[in-house]
OpenMM code with the backbone's topology and positions (N, CA, C; nanometers):
from openmm import Vec3, app, unit

residues = "PRO SER LEU TRP VAL ARG ARG ALA ALA GLU GLU ASN ILE LEU LEU CYS PHE VAL ILE VAL ASP ALA ALA ALA ASN LYS ASP SER ILE LEU GLU LEU LYS SER VAL SER TYR PRO GLY GLY LYS LEU THR ILE SER SER TRP ILE ASP ALA PHE PRO PHE PRO TYR TYR ILE VAL LEU ARG GLU LEU ARG ALA LEU PRO HIS VAL LEU SER ASP ALA LEU ARG GLN TRP ILE GLU LEU VAL SER GLY MET SER".split()
positions = [
    Vec3(8.2754, 16.3017, 23.7078),
    Vec3(8.1738, 16.2034, 23.7194),
    Vec3(8.0697, 16.1981, 23.5997),
    Vec3(8.0661, 16.3042, 23.5228),
    Vec3(7.9657, 16.3105, 23.4127),
    Vec3(7.9967, 16.2054, 23.3091),
    Vec3(8.1231, 16.1743, 23.2876),
    Vec3(8.1541, 16.0685, 23.1839),
    Vec3(8.1054, 15.9320, 23.2335),
    Vec3(8.1265, 15.9108, 23.3587),
    Vec3(8.0824, 15.7772, 23.4212),
    Vec3(7.9325, 15.7708, 23.4208),
    Vec3(7.8691, 15.8751, 23.4537),
    Vec3(7.7218, 15.8747, 23.4566),
    Vec3(7.6688, 15.8475, 23.3141),
    Vec3(7.7262, 15.9166, 23.2146),
    Vec3(7.6874, 15.8929, 23.0790),
    Vec3(7.7087, 15.7532, 23.0274),
    Vec3(7.8234, 15.6919, 23.0645),
    Vec3(7.8517, 15.5574, 23.0261),
    Vec3(7.7599, 15.4600, 23.0938),
    Vec3(7.7246, 15.4786, 23.2153),
    Vec3(7.6339, 15.3972, 23.2835),
    Vec3(7.4923, 15.3983, 23.2213),
    Vec3(7.4518, 15.5174, 23.1881),
    Vec3(7.3204, 15.5332, 23.1227),
    Vec3(7.3146, 15.4606, 22.9864),
    Vec3(7.4252, 15.4685, 22.9115),
    Vec3(7.4343, 15.3983, 22.7860),
    Vec3(7.4236, 15.2477, 22.8046),
    Vec3(7.4722, 15.1963, 22.9154),
    Vec3(7.4686, 15.0552, 22.9421),
    Vec3(7.3392, 15.0153, 23.0247),
    Vec3(7.2490, 15.1044, 23.0422),
    Vec3(7.1292, 15.0830, 23.1250),
    Vec3(7.1637, 15.0405, 23.2638),
    Vec3(7.2595, 15.1101, 23.3216),
    Vec3(7.3010, 15.0859, 23.4605),
    Vec3(7.2492, 15.2031, 23.5457),
    Vec3(7.1772, 15.1730, 23.6492),
    Vec3(7.1213, 15.2750, 23.7410),
    Vec3(7.2256, 15.3213, 23.8373),
    Vec3(7.2600, 15.4490, 23.8338),
    Vec3(7.3422, 15.5100, 23.9370),
    Vec3(7.2464, 15.5987, 24.0181),
    Vec3(7.2332, 15.5659, 24.1462),
    Vec3(7.1455, 15.6481, 24.2256),
    Vec3(7.2257, 15.6906, 24.3525),
    Vec3(7.2428, 15.8189, 24.3635),
    Vec3(7.3166, 15.8745, 24.4726),
    Vec3(7.2274, 15.8901, 24.5916),
    Vec3(7.2560, 15.8319, 24.7057),
    Vec3(7.1733, 15.8499, 24.8217),
    Vec3(7.2403, 15.9450, 24.9169),
    Vec3(7.1595, 16.0563, 24.9440),
    Vec3(7.2107, 16.1593, 25.0350),
    Vec3(7.1288, 16.1450, 25.1639),
    Vec3(7.1992, 16.1144, 25.2737),
    Vec3(7.1319, 16.1115, 25.4068),
    Vec3(7.1384, 16.2473, 25.4602),
    Vec3(7.0215, 16.3078, 25.4685),
    Vec3(7.0126, 16.4500, 25.5038),
    Vec3(6.9693, 16.4715, 25.6519),
    Vec3(6.9972, 16.5887, 25.6996),
    Vec3(6.9510, 16.6299, 25.8313),
    Vec3(6.8060, 16.6411, 25.8388),
    Vec3(6.7441, 16.6021, 25.9512),
    Vec3(6.6040, 16.6065, 25.9728),
    Vec3(6.5540, 16.7500, 25.9843),
    Vec3(6.6375, 16.8351, 26.0397),
    Vec3(6.6020, 16.9786, 26.0545),
    Vec3(6.6144, 17.0533, 25.9246),
    Vec3(6.5126, 17.1230, 25.8845),
    Vec3(6.5134, 17.1973, 25.7582),
    Vec3(6.6307, 17.2959, 25.7470),
    Vec3(6.6624, 17.3650, 25.8581),
    Vec3(6.7663, 17.4635, 25.8570),
    Vec3(6.9055, 17.4024, 25.8230),
    Vec3(6.9248, 17.2746, 25.8470),
    Vec3(7.0492, 17.2074, 25.8249),
    Vec3(7.0417, 17.1200, 25.7050),
    Vec3(6.9344, 17.1235, 25.6278),
    Vec3(6.9170, 17.0331, 25.5113),
    Vec3(7.0079, 17.0695, 25.3946),
    Vec3(7.0491, 16.9770, 25.3193),
    Vec3(7.1264, 16.9940, 25.1976),
    Vec3(7.0494, 17.0721, 25.0940),
    Vec3(6.9188, 17.0610, 25.1047),
    Vec3(6.8335, 17.1330, 25.0126),
    Vec3(6.8332, 17.2788, 25.0341),
    Vec3(6.8786, 17.3235, 25.1556),
    Vec3(6.8871, 17.4691, 25.1874),
    Vec3(7.0245, 17.5258, 25.1506),
    Vec3(7.1213, 17.4495, 25.1091),
    Vec3(7.2522, 17.4975, 25.0729),
    Vec3(7.2392, 17.5888, 24.9522),
    Vec3(7.3143, 17.6941, 24.9486),
    Vec3(7.3186, 17.7829, 24.8374),
    Vec3(7.4566, 17.7795, 24.7717),
    Vec3(7.4579, 17.8139, 24.6442),
    Vec3(7.5849, 17.8225, 24.5728),
    Vec3(7.5927, 17.9638, 24.5157),
    Vec3(7.7115, 18.0190, 24.5242),
    Vec3(7.7365, 18.1584, 24.4797),
    Vec3(7.8330, 18.1525, 24.3604),
    Vec3(7.7971, 18.2247, 24.2572),
    Vec3(7.8885, 18.2348, 24.1414),
    Vec3(7.8837, 18.3749, 24.0910),
    Vec3(7.9774, 18.4105, 24.0079),
    Vec3(7.9872, 18.5443, 23.9471),
    Vec3(8.0058, 18.5400, 23.7966),
    Vec3(7.9036, 18.4891, 23.7229),
    Vec3(7.9160, 18.4871, 23.5791),
    Vec3(7.9064, 18.6199, 23.5212),
    Vec3(8.0115, 18.6618, 23.4450),
    Vec3(8.0180, 18.7940, 23.3866),
    Vec3(8.0351, 18.9073, 23.4933),
    Vec3(8.0764, 18.8668, 23.6108),
    Vec3(8.0959, 18.9625, 23.7185),
    Vec3(7.9702, 18.9953, 23.7949),
    Vec3(7.8600, 18.9247, 23.7611),
    Vec3(7.7342, 18.9506, 23.8287),
    Vec3(7.7108, 18.8403, 23.9368),
    Vec3(7.6749, 18.8807, 24.0567),
    Vec3(7.6538, 18.7858, 24.1647),
    Vec3(7.5196, 18.7056, 24.1391),
    Vec3(7.5383, 18.5729, 24.1469),
    Vec3(7.4196, 18.4848, 24.1254),
    Vec3(7.4231, 18.3822, 24.2375),
    Vec3(7.3099, 18.3721, 24.3046),
    Vec3(7.2886, 18.2797, 24.4158),
    Vec3(7.1852, 18.1783, 24.3712),
    Vec3(7.2229, 18.0507, 24.3783),
    Vec3(7.1269, 17.9450, 24.3378),
    Vec3(7.1357, 17.8283, 24.4383),
    Vec3(7.0391, 17.7413, 24.4251),
    Vec3(7.0390, 17.6250, 24.5110),
    Vec3(7.1454, 17.5306, 24.4717),
    Vec3(7.2207, 17.4801, 24.5647),
    Vec3(7.3346, 17.3948, 24.5369),
    Vec3(7.2942, 17.2654, 24.4678),
    Vec3(7.1772, 17.2071, 24.5114),
    Vec3(7.1359, 17.0803, 24.4586),
    Vec3(7.0939, 17.0920, 24.3125),
    Vec3(7.0613, 17.2089, 24.2650),
    Vec3(7.0306, 17.2264, 24.1186),
    Vec3(7.1462, 17.1933, 24.0305),
    Vec3(7.2711, 17.2108, 24.0783),
    Vec3(7.3888, 17.1740, 24.0001),
    Vec3(7.4474, 17.0442, 24.0377),
    Vec3(7.3724, 16.9583, 24.1062),
    Vec3(7.4288, 16.8268, 24.1508),
    Vec3(7.4601, 16.7450, 24.0275),
    Vec3(7.5795, 16.6846, 24.0186),
    Vec3(7.6213, 16.6219, 23.8912),
    Vec3(7.5514, 16.4901, 23.8602),
    Vec3(7.4809, 16.4315, 23.9493),
    Vec3(7.4138, 16.2983, 23.9249),
    Vec3(7.2670, 16.3282, 23.8912),
    Vec3(7.2159, 16.2734, 23.7815),
    Vec3(7.0795, 16.2971, 23.7393),
    Vec3(6.9785, 16.2280, 23.8339),
    Vec3(7.0146, 16.1181, 23.8971),
    Vec3(6.9298, 16.0395, 23.9885),
    Vec3(6.9870, 16.0492, 24.1235),
    Vec3(6.9141, 16.1046, 24.2162),
    Vec3(6.9559, 16.1100, 24.3541),
    Vec3(6.8341, 16.1053, 24.4468),
    Vec3(6.8582, 16.0617, 24.5705),
    Vec3(6.7574, 16.0500, 24.6682),
    Vec3(6.7981, 16.1289, 24.7864),
    Vec3(6.7177, 16.2159, 24.8373),
    Vec3(6.7475, 16.2896, 24.9650),
    Vec3(6.6675, 16.2160, 25.0713),
    Vec3(6.7352, 16.1500, 25.1572),
    Vec3(6.6736, 16.0589, 25.2568),
    Vec3(6.6876, 16.1280, 25.3918),
    Vec3(6.5777, 16.1445, 25.4629),
    Vec3(6.5838, 16.2043, 25.5951),
    Vec3(6.5575, 16.1021, 25.7037),
    Vec3(6.4902, 15.9926, 25.6717),
    Vec3(6.4585, 15.8894, 25.7706),
    Vec3(6.5240, 15.7661, 25.7213),
    Vec3(6.6327, 15.7185, 25.7922),
    Vec3(6.7103, 15.6020, 25.7512),
    Vec3(6.6272, 15.4757, 25.7379),
    Vec3(6.5291, 15.4610, 25.8280),
    Vec3(6.4485, 15.3367, 25.8221),
    Vec3(6.3603, 15.3245, 25.6912),
    Vec3(6.3474, 15.4402, 25.6197),
    Vec3(6.2736, 15.4376, 25.4929),
    Vec3(6.3597, 15.3958, 25.3794),
    Vec3(6.4852, 15.3729, 25.3999),
    Vec3(6.5796, 15.3365, 25.2901),
    Vec3(6.5324, 15.2212, 25.2040),
    Vec3(6.4995, 15.1061, 25.2632),
    Vec3(6.4616, 14.9898, 25.1779),
    Vec3(6.3400, 15.0245, 25.0865),
    Vec3(6.2386, 15.0913, 25.1426),
    Vec3(6.1193, 15.1272, 25.0625),
    Vec3(6.1571, 15.2278, 24.9514),
    Vec3(6.2420, 15.3307, 24.9841),
    Vec3(6.2800, 15.4304, 24.8900),
    Vec3(6.3601, 15.3718, 24.7807),
    Vec3(6.4609, 15.2865, 24.8137),
    Vec3(6.5364, 15.2270, 24.7056),
    Vec3(6.4606, 15.1267, 24.6169),
    Vec3(6.3718, 15.0573, 24.6762),
    Vec3(6.2854, 14.9696, 24.5920),
    Vec3(6.1950, 15.0511, 24.4997),
    Vec3(6.1437, 15.1548, 24.5447),
    Vec3(6.0607, 15.2455, 24.4609),
    Vec3(6.1444, 15.3086, 24.3541),
    Vec3(6.2689, 15.3528, 24.3830),
    Vec3(6.3567, 15.4086, 24.2764),
    Vec3(6.3868, 15.3016, 24.1744),
    Vec3(6.4139, 15.1759, 24.2158),
    Vec3(6.4404, 15.0691, 24.1209),
    Vec3(6.3217, 15.0429, 24.0345),
    Vec3(6.2017, 15.0401, 24.0944),
    Vec3(6.0791, 15.0152, 24.0142),
    Vec3(6.0649, 15.1238, 23.9068),
    Vec3(6.0844, 15.2483, 23.9471),
    Vec3(6.0706, 15.3588, 23.8540),
    Vec3(6.1706, 15.3528, 23.7399),
    Vec3(6.2927, 15.3092, 23.7753),
    Vec3(6.3991, 15.3000, 23.6738),
    Vec3(6.3648, 15.1892, 23.5731),
    Vec3(6.3161, 15.0741, 23.6264),
    Vec3(6.2785, 14.9647, 23.5392),
    Vec3(6.1688, 15.0083, 23.4446),
    Vec3(6.0673, 15.0840, 23.4942),
    Vec3(5.9596, 15.1304, 23.4145),
    Vec3(6.0154, 15.2315, 23.3059),
    Vec3(6.1120, 15.3146, 23.3422),
    Vec3(6.1756, 15.4016, 23.2456),
    Vec3(6.2475, 15.3279, 23.1387),
    Vec3(6.3314, 15.2341, 23.1739),
    Vec3(6.4094, 15.1566, 23.0796),
    Vec3(6.3146, 15.0715, 22.9896),
    Vec3(6.2149, 15.0157, 23.0454),
    Vec3(6.1198, 14.9315, 22.9728),
    Vec3(6.0418, 15.0194, 22.8712),
    Vec3(6.0121, 15.1354, 22.9008),
    Vec3(5.9398, 15.2262, 22.8122),
    Vec3(6.0252, 15.2775, 22.6987),
    Vec3(6.1547, 15.2671, 22.7151),
    Vec3(6.2496, 15.3161, 22.6084),
    Vec3(6.2686, 15.2084, 22.5035),
    Vec3(6.2407, 15.0797, 22.5339),
    Vec3(6.2659, 14.9763, 22.4333),
    Vec3(6.1444, 14.9310, 22.3618),
] * unit.nanometer
topology = app.Topology()
chain = topology.addChain("A")
for resn in residues:
    res = topology.addResidue(resn, chain)
    for name in ("N", "CA", "C"):
        topology.addAtom(name, app.Element.getBySymbol(name[0]), res)
């Protein structure tokens, strides 16, 4: 996916990954951990830190989707406008 993400960014195309998350914190995607062994040493990190998409939304209330998407689009337009 990183090639597609890079190409979209070069074309000023917004890719926003929407994650519909559990309302309970204990079941949240933000609580998932990733385990790796770089150099044989145990490392535990947050799974979302390595998420391959630079722009993502963690949505817990589905009825907030229109507001959250419109806010993300507004922020992206501000970002792109500031770059030109």
